[in-house]
C-alpha positions in Angstrom: 21.2 54.9 223.0 20.7 52.0 220.6 21.6 54.4 217.8 25.1 54.8 219.3 25.4 51.0 219.4 24.4 50.8 215.7 26.7 53.6 214.7 29.6 51.9 216.4 28.6 48.5 215.0 30.7 47.7 211.9 27.9 45.4 210.6 25.5 48.3 210.6 27.7 50.8 208.7 26.3 49.5 205.4 23.1 51.5 206.1 24.2 54.0 208.6 26.6 56.7 207.7 28.3 58.8 210.4 28.9 62.3 209.1 31.5 62.9 211.8 29.9 66.3 212.5 28.9 66.3 216.2 25.9 64.1 216.7 24.8 64.4 213.1 24.3 61.2 211.2 22.5 59.9 208.1 20.3 56.8 207.8 20.3 55.2 204.4 17.2 53.5 203.1 17.9 49.7 203.5 15.5 49.1 200.6 17.7 50.9 198.1 
């Protein structure tokens, strides 16, 4: 459930990219 909170958190969108395809999402490496 915390993932949904992160996905909807604007401050987290820098490393989380929502694909908009159902529940599919991508996690970017924060070290990059």
